[in-house]
PATIGU-733236 format. One line per 8 residues: number of its first residue (from 1); for each residue x, y, z of C-alpha. Coordinates in pm, 1 decimal. Last residue first. Example, Ala and Ser with C-alpha at 12.3 -4.5 7.8 and 13.67 -1.06 7.14 Angstrom:
<atoms>
2) 1367.0:-106.0:714.0 | 1230.0:-450.0:780.0
</atoms>
This chain:
<atoms>
390) -1126.7:1743.1:-702.7 | -917.2:2032.2:-776.2 | -568.0:1858.4:-899.3 | -570.2:2019.8:-1294.2 | -747.0:2373.0:-1158.5 | -422.3:2423.4:-931.9 | -213.1:2279.3:-1228.7 | -359.6:2472.2:-1477.5
382) -372.2:2818.9:-1230.0 | 11.5:2749.9:-1204.3 | 92.5:2694.3:-1553.0 | -59.8:3026.3:-1651.5 | 77.0:3211.6:-1351.9 | 447.7:3083.4:-1524.1 | 406.8:3277.0:-1844.2 | 498.4:3125.2:-2180.0
374) 216.3:3151.8:-2395.5 | 161.5:2848.1:-2610.9 | -118.0:2926.1:-2805.4 | -359.8:2681.2:-2640.7 | -281.0:2738.6:-2275.2 | -594.8:2958.7:-2190.4 | -828.9:2784.5:-2433.3 | -722.6:2438.2:-2191.3
366) -796.8:2667.0:-1912.6 | -1166.8:2747.7:-2016.4 | -1204.6:2312.4:-2007.0 | -1038.1:2272.1:-1696.4 | -1227.2:2589.3:-1508.0 | -1549.1:2445.2:-1698.9 | -1541.9:2100.8:-1556.2 | -1447.7:2225.6:-1210.1
358) -1672.6:2463.7:-1130.7 | -1595.8:2530.6:-755.7 | -1642.3:2856.9:-764.8 | -1310.9:2989.9:-745.7 | -1220.8:2703.5:-1038.7 | -1459.3:2927.0:-1245.2 | -1317.6:3243.5:-1126.7 | -930.2:3124.9:-1257.5
350) -1110.5:2927.5:-1531.9 | -1243.5:3267.8:-1663.7 | -946.8:3490.5:-1572.9 | -697.8:3212.6:-1775.1 | -949.7:3246.9:-2068.4 | -917.6:3649.2:-2056.3 | -532.4:3613.1:-2022.6 | -495.5:3393.3:-2290.4
342) -685.9:3625.9:-2558.6 | -1053.8:3623.8:-2634.9 | -1175.9:4025.3:-2594.7 | -1494.3:4056.7:-2698.9 | -1709.4:3824.2:-2544.7 | -1477.0:3743.4:-2341.3 | -1514.0:4090.7:-2091.4 | -1876.8:3970.2:-2035.5
334) -1754.5:3617.3:-1909.6 | -1481.8:3838.8:-1708.3 | -1752.6:4037.5:-1544.8 | -1956.6:3771.7:-1474.3 | -1699.3:3564.6:-1288.2 | -1594.6:3844.4:-1061.0 | -1934.7:3982.8:-953.8 | -1967.6:3581.3:-844.3
326) -1651.9:3547.2:-682.1 | -1661.5:3897.2:-451.5 | -1348.7:3821.0:-277.7 | -1194.5:3498.4:-241.1 | -870.5:3678.5:-208.4 | -687.3:3549.1:-535.1 | -1057.1:3588.4:-663.1 | -1001.5:3970.0:-577.4
318) -656.1:4050.2:-670.3 | -733.1:3862.3:-1011.9 | -994.1:4080.7:-1108.0 | -791.8:4406.6:-991.7 | -528.4:4284.2:-1220.0 | -743.4:4255.5:-1492.5 | -840.1:4648.9:-1495.2 | -1173.7:4766.8:-1454.6
310) -1402.2:4807.0:-1848.3 | -1337.8:5096.4:-2108.3 | -1448.1:5396.5:-1942.1 | -1110.0:5398.0:-1716.9 | -1118.8:5239.0:-1386.3 | -1257.4:5312.2:-988.5 | -1339.5:4963.2:-823.7 | -1106.7:5040.0:-546.7
302) -1339.1:4983.2:-270.4 | -1253.9:4560.0:-262.0 | -915.9:4654.4:-282.4 | -953.9:4889.6:50.7 | -1139.3:4640.8:215.6 | -827.0:4381.9:107.9 | -598.2:4688.0:268.7 | -766.4:4722.7:555.9
294) -815.5:4343.6:608.0 | -413.3:4288.9:644.9 | -403.7:4524.0:898.5 | -627.7:4359.0:1143.5 | -481.7:4016.3:1044.0 | -144.8:4099.9:1187.7 | 36.1:3790.9:1174.7 | 361.2:3916.4:965.1
286) 171.5:3682.9:665.3 | -103.3:3894.1:699.4 | 92.4:4240.3:705.5 | 288.2:4135.4:349.0 | -15.1:3975.1:233.0 | -231.1:4254.4:247.7 | 76.2:4491.7:109.6 | 51.1:4282.9:-169.2
278) -334.2:4303.5:-185.8 | -319.5:4686.7:-195.8 | -46.5:4635.3:-444.7 | -259.2:4429.3:-699.5 | -524.5:4694.4:-664.3 | -295.9:5020.5:-756.0 | -397.6:5358.5:-603.1 | -124.7:5576.5:-731.1
270) 127.4:5740.1:-571.9 | 61.7:5723.5:-194.3 | 26.0:5346.0:-321.7 | 400.1:5308.4:-434.4 | 538.3:5442.7:-108.8 | 291.0:5189.2:73.2 | 422.5:4893.0:-154.2 | 761.6:4989.3:-94.9
262) 745.5:5001.0:319.3 | 507.2:4723.1:309.6 | 724.5:4477.4:80.8 | 1062.4:4610.1:264.4 | 904.8:4467.3:571.0 | 801.5:4174.9:493.8 | 1131.9:4094.4:281.2 | 1076.3:3696.1:243.0
254) 1176.4:3725.1:-87.4 | 902.2:3733.3:-303.4 | 763.4:4020.3:-65.5 | 1098.5:4227.3:-133.2 | 1022.1:4142.1:-554.8 | 636.5:4256.4:-507.4 | 744.5:4548.6:-329.4 | 995.0:4618.1:-606.1
246) 739.5:4584.7:-883.6 | 488.0:4841.5:-686.8 | 810.2:5084.7:-609.8 | 889.9:5049.3:-1072.2 | 537.6:5074.9:-1113.2 | 501.1:5394.5:-888.3 | 761.4:5550.7:-1037.9 | 897.4:5795.7:-756.7
238) 1270.2:5685.8:-773.0 | 1301.5:5723.2:-1121.1 | 1654.0:5661.5:-1272.7 | 1821.6:5508.7:-922.4 | 1485.2:5355.9:-904.4 | 1527.6:5172.3:-1261.7 | 1874.7:5048.4:-1149.8 | 1696.8:4906.3:-871.6
230) 1444.8:4705.1:-1067.0 | 1701.7:4592.9:-1281.2 | 1890.9:4469.7:-1050.6 | 1639.4:4308.8:-824.3 | 1517.0:4132.2:-1081.8 | 1835.2:4002.5:-1142.4 | 1869.0:3862.3:-856.3 | 1519.7:3728.5:-827.9
222) 1546.4:3538.3:-1153.0 | 1199.2:3353.4:-1059.5 | 1042.7:3383.9:-1411.7 | 778.9:3639.4:-1317.5 | 1026.6:3816.4:-1157.4 | 1270.3:3858.6:-1435.1 | 1019.1:3969.6:-1671.2 | 922.7:4202.5:-1415.6
214) 1223.8:4350.1:-1419.4 | 1291.9:4356.7:-1795.6 | 1004.2:4529.5:-1812.6 | 1086.0:4793.0:-1545.9 | 1441.0:4850.0:-1642.5 | 1298.5:4908.4:-1969.8 | 1079.3:5163.1:-1839.5 | 1346.8:5360.9:-1646.1
206) 1574.3:5395.6:-1954.9 | 1255.8:5567.5:-2117.1 | 1210.4:5759.2:-1764.9 | 1565.8:5901.7:-1733.2 | 1619.4:6028.3:-2134.4 | 1967.4:5883.1:-2208.4 | 1848.1:5922.5:-2569.0 | 2103.0:5771.6:-2845.1
198) 2326.2:5550.8:-2620.2 | 2062.8:5464.0:-2373.3 | 1788.5:5387.0:-2616.6 | 2060.3:5231.0:-2771.2 | 2086.7:4994.8:-2506.2 | 1735.3:4943.6:-2374.9 | 1593.2:4866.7:-2723.1 | 1899.0:4532.0:-2693.6
190) 1766.1:4450.0:-2355.2 | 1424.1:4454.5:-2480.5 | 1522.0:4230.7:-2796.9 | 1669.1:3997.4:-2587.2 | 1404.4:3949.8:-2350.4 | 1182.3:3892.7:-2630.4 | 1360.2:3630.2:-2767.3 | 1420.8:3487.0:-2413.9
182) 1042.9:3517.3:-2403.9 | 936.3:3338.5:-2701.1 | 622.7:3146.1:-2626.4 | 360.2:3386.3:-2826.6 | 293.4:3622.9:-2573.4 | 682.2:3674.1:-2521.3 | 723.7:3732.9:-2872.1 | 425.2:3951.9:-2915.5
174) 540.1:4155.0:-2607.2 | 896.7:4152.5:-2774.2 | 735.4:4310.5:-3148.3 | 581.4:4569.1:-2924.1 | 886.8:4705.0:-2740.4 | 1112.1:4668.5:-3050.9 | 894.5:4834.6:-3273.0 | 980.9:5215.6:-3199.2
166) 1309.0:5123.5:-3112.4 | 1403.2:4966.0:-3438.7 | 1508.6:4600.0:-3473.1 | 1234.9:4435.3:-3545.6 | 1255.8:4542.0:-3850.6 | 1316.6:4191.5:-4043.5 | 995.9:4047.5:-3817.3 | 767.8:4303.3:-3923.7
158) 609.9:4118.8:-4134.1 | 571.2:3830.8:-3932.6 | 401.7:4104.3:-3664.1 | 124.0:4157.9:-3849.7 | 63.3:3765.6:-3967.1 | 105.6:3660.2:-3637.4 | -141.3:3912.2:-3515.7 | -381.7:3826.4:-3744.9
150) -324.0:3445.2:-3620.0 | -327.3:3572.4:-3277.3 | -657.4:3765.5:-3283.1 | -684.6:3702.4:-2873.9 | -821.1:4113.0:-2812.3 | -511.8:4240.1:-2664.6 | -283.0:4104.8:-2944.6 | -483.2:4225.1:-3232.8
142) -433.2:4569.5:-3059.2 | -73.6:4518.7:-3053.2 | -93.4:4412.7:-3397.7 | -270.4:4720.4:-3535.3 | -3.5:4967.8:-3347.1 | 267.5:4714.9:-3549.9 | 115.8:4755.8:-3871.4 | 82.8:5214.5:-3826.3
134) 450.1:5168.6:-3656.1 | 558.9:4946.3:-3955.5 | 409.3:5221.8:-4202.9 | 386.3:5012.8:-4572.5 | -16.2:4985.2:-4570.6 | 11.4:5387.1:-4513.7 | -338.4:5563.4:-4501.4 | -454.7:5202.4:-4456.6
126) -280.8:5145.0:-4204.8 | -431.9:5468.7:-3984.7 | -754.0:5308.9:-4045.7 | -684.6:4948.5:-3931.3 | -538.8:5133.8:-3620.4 | -832.4:5350.1:-3583.8 | -1129.7:5039.8:-3576.5 | -895.4:4802.9:-3373.6
118) -875.0:5099.2:-3088.4 | -1248.1:5098.3:-3083.2 | -1291.2:4726.7:-3055.1 | -983.1:4728.2:-2775.5 | -1165.0:4972.8:-2591.5 | -936.3:4908.4:-2296.3 | -879.2:5263.5:-2160.9 | -507.9:5224.9:-2211.7
110) -600.0:5086.3:-2579.7 | -855.8:5452.1:-2672.9 | -577.9:5656.7:-2571.1 | -313.6:5482.9:-2779.1 | -536.9:5409.2:-3097.7 | -642.7:5780.9:-3064.9 | -268.7:5893.2:-3053.3 | -203.3:5678.8:-3364.8
102) -498.0:5864.8:-3537.2 | -358.1:6145.6:-3447.3 | -51.3:6145.8:-3563.6 | -160.0:6009.9:-3893.0 | -341.8:6347.9:-4033.6 | -364.6:6353.0:-4359.4 | -724.8:6402.7:-4370.5 | -989.1:6498.7:-4086.1
94) -799.6:6797.2:-3991.0 | -1014.9:7009.0:-3714.0 | -1213.9:6703.6:-3615.0 | -923.5:6469.4:-3638.2 | -717.1:6712.0:-3365.4 | -1074.8:6726.8:-3196.0 | -1036.8:6325.2:-3192.2 | -657.4:6335.3:-3100.5
86) -721.7:6612.8:-2767.1 | -1013.7:6433.7:-2647.1 | -815.3:6084.9:-2663.1 | -564.5:6243.1:-2488.6 | -753.4:6423.6:-2222.2 | -922.2:6088.1:-2127.3 | -611.6:5874.0:-2092.2 | -475.1:6186.9:-1857.5
78) -829.7:6118.3:-1663.5 | -701.5:5769.1:-1609.0 | -406.0:5913.2:-1365.0 | -133.7:5613.8:-1384.5 | 173.7:5862.3:-1330.0 | 424.3:5829.2:-1556.6 | 228.8:5613.4:-1879.6 | -32.8:5877.0:-1779.7
70) 216.4:6171.9:-1838.0 | 295.1:6052.9:-2120.9 | -38.0:6011.3:-2278.9 | -119.9:6352.5:-2182.1 | 182.4:6511.9:-2327.2 | 133.1:6269.0:-2640.3 | -242.8:6466.2:-2652.5 | -65.2:6779.8:-2628.9
62) 115.7:6695.6:-2927.1 | -175.4:6612.0:-3092.8 | -346.2:6910.6:-3043.4 | -25.6:7145.7:-3128.7 | -62.6:6977.5:-3477.6 | -444.2:7012.8:-3552.8 | -546.6:7363.2:-3523.9 | -874.3:7520.2:-3492.5
54) -857.4:7618.0:-3114.9 | -592.7:7879.7:-3181.7 | -529.1:8101.9:-2873.8 | -647.1:7768.2:-2619.3 | -493.1:7543.8:-2812.7 | -124.0:7748.8:-2765.0 | -215.3:7810.1:-2411.8 | -226.3:7456.5:-2355.4
46) 97.5:7363.2:-2601.5 | 255.4:7619.0:-2340.3 | 92.7:7416.9:-1999.2 | 194.5:7052.7:-2103.4 | 531.6:7167.8:-2192.3 | 618.0:7308.2:-1835.6 | 430.5:6985.2:-1736.9 | 664.8:6758.3:-1924.7
38) 965.8:6994.8:-1815.5 | 837.1:6942.3:-1435.0 | 814.1:6567.6:-1480.5 | 1145.3:6560.7:-1647.8 | 1295.3:6669.1:-1352.5 | 1437.6:7006.1:-1350.1 | 1818.4:7052.5:-1223.5 | 1989.7:6904.9:-955.0
30) 1931.5:6565.1:-863.1 | 1740.4:6556.9:-520.9 | 1442.8:6477.1:-695.1 | 1050.6:6438.0:-577.3 | 1116.0:6659.8:-300.6 | 957.9:6446.9:-23.6 | 590.5:6417.7:26.2 | 588.5:6047.6:-66.1
22) 852.1:5940.2:210.7 | 685.5:6084.7:483.4 | 352.2:5933.6:391.5 | 565.3:5576.2:316.1 | 681.3:5613.6:714.8 | 587.0:5227.2:797.2 | 354.4:5354.8:1011.4 | 265.8:5657.6:890.3
14) 118.3:5424.6:575.4 | -69.0:5194.0:806.3 | -231.1:5462.8:989.5 | -335.7:5658.7:683.2 | -494.5:5368.4:522.2 | -832.0:5480.5:524.5 | -767.0:5799.0:493.3 | -587.8:5723.0:192.4
6) -901.1:5514.3:55.0 | -1123.4:5858.3:99.3 | -898.2:6077.8:-96.5 | -791.7:5858.9:-378.8 | -1232.2:5765.0:-402.1 | -1261.4:6185.7:-413.9
</atoms>
């Protein structure tokens, strides 16, 4: 209901850029069924099997995995809840020797930002087989999200000899990125993408690697590389909302305001993302149309729907960057920091304190954000602004 209201509110802007027409075109002009169509057929098949035999365990895991896959593609939070439900039903049917259900449950809880619960499940999964590298990587992934960096270093350090494994490489690369080794992370992702293309050239998987590599290049100002990666991803998955949003960010960074608006609106017709709402508003504001910009900023304030674990941090950051609801955001990010003491949690607290003109406290929080050596230009931009404030 909320998405429908926001789409109605933004309809004049979307029509102006032609994004609604773009969103309504056929999903793919290439011959043969799309990956999304095949996935929907598979979901229907396993839903029927589960309905016919509700006491099984394996089919529920397969069904939940498909829900999780659809969430990653389309961003519908209901799929996360459906994946969690399928995992819990599978575990209820088979409590022992069911690692697939535990893996699925951990991933669904991670997606909902329920990190403490996800950690408990990841630890339970690892006790079933302490030598399972995927289980150890899953635990390390949760430890990173919680800011438990020494524990994450231990988990991923043990996986170093196995990092060139497709099931491990993306998680290991994320650890490298957060721990200040961005070059190594990029090289590992490039290897994983090449291996994926060689063994299983599925368009969605390759597009995901193009997105990760494109976003990494964009974050560090390698705009030509970012364009190449993101355009390559969009050629494979032209309706992927994350790729469209990232390409809109690149357009804004290069001064292509019309492209930023059209690409951002095209992404928003597929998924309501707060950062993209803010980006399109910024593009309109730079164009000199403050009325259009205000429509997007108001939609940003209204877009508060989130999984049960709490609001996404991109929503907090977008609100802070646009000086909106600062006291609410400060209170929320401080609550978040009680259980999730990671680099970006401290950065958000520091930025909210800075926006609240509480500079000494902002500097103290920023020191905690920088303490682990994470390479991210955004962190250092915030640190410079806070240090320069009086």
